N, C-alpha and C positions, 0 to 999 in steps of 0.2 A: 504494500500500500504506500502510495506517495501522496502527501498533502501539499498542494500548491496554494499557499495562503496569500500570495501577492499577484493574483491575476485580475485583470480588469475586464476581460472579455472571454467568452467560451473558446474562441479561436486560440487564445494563449495556451489553454489546456491541450488543444489539438496539436499545437506546435511542439509542446513538451512531449506528448505521446509519440509524435513522429520521430523526434530525436532519440527517445528511448528505444523505439523499435529499430531504428537505423543502427544504433550502437549494438543491439542484440544480434542483428543480422550479419555482422562481421564474423567470419569463421574464427573459431577458437581452437587452439591446439593444446591439449593437456596430455602429457606423457605419451607423445607420439600418436594421439588419437584426435582426429579432426571432429569437432563438434559443430553442428549447425543448430543454432538456437532460434526459436521463433517465439514471439510473444503475442498475447491477447490482452488488450487493455480496455477496461470499462471506466467511463467517466461520469461522475455525477457532480452537479454544481449547486452550491449553497446560494440562496435558500430555495430556489425553484424545484430542486429534486429532493429536498428534505431539509428540515430545520434542526436535526440533531445528528450526532455522529452515527448512531445505529442505522438510521434510515438512509443516510448518505452512503454508508458502506454497503448496505443491502442493495441499494439501487445501482451502485457502481459494479457490484458483483453480478447483478442481473445483466447489465450492459456488457460485462466481460464475457458472459456466456453467449450473448448474441454475437460478439466479436469473434469468438471461437467458431461459431457456426458459419461465419462468413469467410473463413479461411485463415491462412497463416499471416502473421505480422499485420494485424488489423486492430483498430480501436473503434469503439462505438460510444456515442453519448447516450445516456439513459433517456428513454422516452416512456411516458406512462403506459402506453399500450404494451410494452414489454412485460409488465406485470400481468396483464390479462392473458397474454400468450403463455406465460410461465404457469399460471393457474390452470389454463386449459391443458397444457402438457402434463402437469402433475395429475390432473383428473383422469386423463387418458391412461397414464402409466398405472394409476391405482386401479382403474377398471380392468386393464390387461392383467395385472397381478392377481386380482380376485378371480378373473376368468380362468387363469392358469391353475390357481388353487382348487377351483371347482371342476377342473377338467372339462371345460366348456368348448375346447377347440377340437375340431375334427381334422384328421390328416387328409391330404388331398385324395388318397386312396379310399378312405372311408366315405368321403364326400361323393366321390365318383360312384362307388358301390350303392350308396343310398339313393342316388338319382338315376341309376341305370339297372334297376332290378327287372328281371324277366317275369 
């Protein structure tokens, strides 16, 4: 986590994120092993994205997961709709987990047999 306390505009945070990602993208050699490092950065801005540290961190974390979904070496600003998408994803994951526990999935073979009986 990085706190930028002296920014005037959101673009200042974007500039810092770009610099961090650029410095991570330089190949690193450790004990004769070349390492390629990629980063994902989520950005939340006070007070629009939260008025306390916990909310700002949670929202930056949500934005970071969206950055990861968008590919390597990416950053994303938090947007309120990200929370809605996260809730929908958690709901779907929970439903799938419950369906697995209740053995509610049919294999493709069982599905085929049930629909093609003589």
